C-alpha positions in Angstrom: 28.5 -4.3 -17.0 27.4 -5.6 -20.6 30.9 -7.3 -22.1 31.8 -9.9 -19.6 35.1 -11.9 -19.9 36.9 -14.0 -18.1 40.0 -12.0 -17.0 43.0 -12.9 -15.0 45.3 -11.0 -12.9 48.6 -11.2 -12.7 49.3 -9.6 -9.2 47.9 -9.1 -6.1 49.3 -6.1 -4.8 47.1 -3.1 -3.9 45.9 -1.7 -7.3 44.9 -5.4 -8.2 42.7 -5.5 -4.9 41.4 -1.7 -5.4 40.8 -2.8 -9.3 38.9 -6.1 -8.5 37.0 -5.1 -5.7 35.3 -1.9 -7.8 34.5 -4.7 -10.3 32.7 -6.9 -7.9 31.4 -3.5 -6.6 29.4 -2.6 -9.8 28.3 -6.0 -10.2 31.0 -8.0 -12.5 30.2 -11.6 -11.3 33.9 -13.1 -9.4 33.3 -16.6 -11.0 34.8 -14.7 -13.9 37.4 -12.7 -12.1 40.9 -14.8 -11.9 44.1 -13.6 -9.7 47.2 -15.1 -9.4 50.2 -14.2 -6.7 53.7 -15.9 -5.3 52.4 -16.3 -2.0 48.5 -16.9 -0.1 48.0 -14.4 2.0 46.6 -11.8 -0.5 45.3 -14.6 -2.0 43.5 -15.9 0.7 41.9 -11.9 1.6 40.3 -12.1 -1.9 39.0 -15.0 -1.6 36.9 -14.4 1.6 36.2 -10.7 0.4 35.4 -11.0 -2.9 34.9 -14.8 -4.1 37.2 -14.4 -6.9 39.0 -17.3 -8.3 43.0 -17.6 -7.0 45.7 -19.4 -8.0 49.7 -19.2 -7.4 49.9 -20.5 -10.7 50.2 -18.0 -13.3 50.1 -19.9 -16.3 46.9 -21.4 -14.6 44.5 -18.6 -14.6 46.3 -17.1 -18.0 45.2 -19.9 -20.1 41.6 -19.6 -19.2 41.6 -15.9 -19.7 40.1 -13.4 -22.1 41.8 -11.1 -20.5 45.8 -10.7 -19.0 46.3 -7.8 -16.6 49.7 -7.6 -15.8 50.2 -6.0 -12.6 53.5 -7.1 -11.7 56.5 -4.8 -10.4 58.3 -3.2 -13.8 61.8 -5.2 -12.7 59.9 -8.9 -12.5 57.8 -8.2 -15.9 60.7 -9.9 -18.6 60.6 -12.8 -16.7 57.0 -12.8 -16.0 56.2 -12.7 -20.2 58.8 -15.1 -20.8 56.9 -17.9 -18.7 53.7 -16.6 -20.0 55.1 -16.8 -23.7 56.1 -20.6 -23.3 53.8 -21.6 -21.2 49.7 -20.2 -22.4 48.7 -20.7 -25.8 47.2 -18.3 -28.3 48.3 -14.7 -26.7 47.1 -13.2 -29.7 43.9 -14.1 -28.9 43.7 -12.7 -25.6 43.9 -9.0 -25.0 46.8 -8.0 -23.1 46.2 -5.1 -20.9 49.7 -3.4 -18.4 49.4 -1.2 -15.5 53.3 -1.3 -15.0 54.8 2.5 -15.1 57.9 1.9 -17.7 57.9 0.0 -20.0 56.6 0.3 -23.8 54.4 -1.7 -25.6 57.4 -2.9 -28.1 58.9 -4.0 -25.4 55.9 -6.3 -24.3 55.5 -7.5 -27.9 59.7 -8.4 -27.8 58.5 -10.5 -24.0 55.4 -12.1 -25.7 54.8 -11.6 -29.3 54.3 -9.1 -32.3 50.7 -9.8 -32.5 49.5 -9.2 -29.4 46.8 -6.6 -28.8 47.7 -4.2 -25.5 46.5 -1.8 -23.5 49.0 0.1 -21.0 46.7 1.3 -17.9 48.4 3.9 -15.9 46.4 4.2 -12.7 46.9 6.4 -9.7 46.8 5.5 -6.2 43.9 7.0 -4.9 42.3 4.5 -7.0 42.5 2.2 -4.0 39.2 4.4 -2.8 37.6 4.5 -5.9 38.4 8.3 -6.7 41.1 7.6 -9.4 42.2 9.1 -12.7 43.3 6.6 -14.9 45.1 6.9 -18.1 45.0 4.6 -21.3 46.2 4.3 -24.7 46.4 1.4 -26.3 47.9 0.0 -29.5 46.7 -0.3 -33.3 45.3 -4.0 -33.1 43.1 -3.1 -30.1 39.0 -2.6 -31.5 36.7 -0.3 -30.2 34.9 -3.3 -27.7 38.6 -4.2 -26.0 38.6 -0.1 -25.6 34.8 0.0 -24.2 35.7 -2.9 -22.1 38.7 -2.1 -20.4 37.1 1.6 -20.0 34.4 -0.2 -17.6 36.0 -1.9 -16.0 38.8 1.5 -14.5 35.3 3.5 -14.5 34.8 1.1 -11.4 37.8 2.3 -9.5 37.5 6.1 -10.9 37.4 8.2 -14.3 38.9 7.1 -17.1 41.4 9.3 -19.5 42.2 8.2 -23.0 45.6 9.6 -24.4 47.2 8.9 -28.4 50.0 7.5 -27.7 52.5 6.4 -25.5 54.3 10.3 -25.0 51.4 11.2 -23.4 51.0 8.8 -20.8 54.1 9.9 -19.5 52.8 13.1 -19.1 49.8 12.1 -17.5 52.0 9.8 -15.4 53.2 12.6 -14.4 50.3 14.7 -13.6 47.6 12.2 -12.6 50.4 8.8 -11.1 52.5 11.9 -9.5 50.2 14.3 -8.7 49.1 12.6 -5.4 52.5 12.6 -4.1 52.9 16.9 -5.2 49.3 17.6 -3.6 49.9 15.4 0.0 53.3 18.0 -0.2 51.6 21.0 -0.2 49.1 20.0 2.6 52.0 18.4 4.6 53.1 22.1 4.5 49.5 23.4 5.2 49.5 20.9 8.1 53.3 22.5 9.3 52.4 25.7 9.2 49.3 25.5 10.9 50.8 23.2 13.9 53.4 26.5 13.8 50.7 28.8 14.6 49.3 27.0 17.6 46.9 23.8 16.3 47.6 20.3 17.4 48.4 18.2 14.5 45.4 16.4 14.8 43.2 19.4 14.1 45.8 20.5 11.5 45.7 17.4 9.3 41.5 17.7 9.6 41.3 21.5 8.7 43.5 21.2 5.7 42.0 17.5 4.2 38.2 18.7 4.4 39.9 22.1 2.4 41.8 20.1 0.3 38.1 17.4 -0.3 36.3 20.8 -0.6 38.4 22.7 -3.1 38.2 19.2 -5.5 34.4 19.1 -5.2 34.1 22.7 -6.0 36.0 22.4 -9.2 34.5 19.2 -10.1 31.1 20.6 -9.9 32.3 24.1 -11.8 32.7 24.6 -15.3 34.5 27.8 -14.5 38.8 27.3 -15.2 40.6 27.1 -12.0 42.1 30.2 -11.6 38.5 31.6 -12.0 38.1 29.6 -9.3 40.6 31.5 -7.3 39.7 34.7 -8.2 36.0 34.1 -6.8 37.3 33.3 -2.9 40.1 35.7 -3.3 39.0 39.4 -2.4 41.3 41.9 -3.1 43.4 43.2 -0.1 42.0 40.2 1.8 43.8 37.8 3.8 43.2 35.2 1.1 45.0 37.6 -1.5 48.2 37.8 0.7 48.6 34.3 1.2 48.3 34.0 -2.9 50.5 36.9 -3.6 53.3 34.8 -1.0 52.9 31.9 -3.2 53.2 33.8 -6.5 55.6 35.1 -5.4 57.5 32.1 -4.7 56.7 31.1 -8.6 54.3 28.2 -8.0 53.6 27.9 -11.7 57.5 27.9 -12.1 57.5 25.1 -9.1 55.0 23.0 -11.1 56.2 23.2 -14.5 59.5 21.7 -12.6 57.9 19.0 -11.0 56.2 17.8 -14.0 59.2 18.2 -16.5 61.0 16.7 -13.9 58.6 12.9 -13.6 58.1 13.5 -17.6 61.7 12.8 -17.7 61.9 9.8 -15.4 59.6 7.9 -17.0 61.0 8.5 -20.3 64.2 7.6 -18.4 62.0 4.3 -16.9 61.1 3.1 -20.2 65.0 2.4 -21.3 65.6 0.4 -18.2 63.5 -2.9 -19.3 
């Protein structure tokens, strides 16, 4: 990574641990990374395993950073930002990153100040195993160098996708952010089906998770449309065709669309809560 900045993470939860771990493993200097958290246990773990700087004082690490990553729960964000606004100089000169769901950029300008440079990032839980899909959107004050920098940071835990506005980020959140839960739900259903037909739970899970992993890798490696990939493994009149027919009769496409729309609606509702 060529653009090295002092970066401060406010909050030391699982996502912060994942992102920082990805940065360090990608060669980012640990001495340029700062992490704060109210309790010490998570900080001690990160300091011992990753050799990053830690503190229980948000303002202390934010003051010396070029980049501040707000990684606290949405319901805590207003108070955390108010404390930073009151105690940290020249916030307008720092790049502000938020990974909190729901809170839109105009709200951060109310919480901090009108002239901040802010990027919203929506990572998903597979970031914890470096297979994430992170959506990003920036306000008009953010330049190309800022975008390139934060793209490289989040590329350390998976892949990144820039979107044009916060409405698109809501949709991305409903697909990529919530998507792992949809897949786990589907996988659990296949596992239950295998168990009901005689497999033990452990073998059923192994079969399902490896099949899911293999299908995802095939999709990633292929330039074919997903529907074409499905057709390739569906011989006419065969057992797979009968299984797919059952899903189509249950309107799997319609169920997926309903699920995504419900999640988008909830993302929009959450934006009104904070």
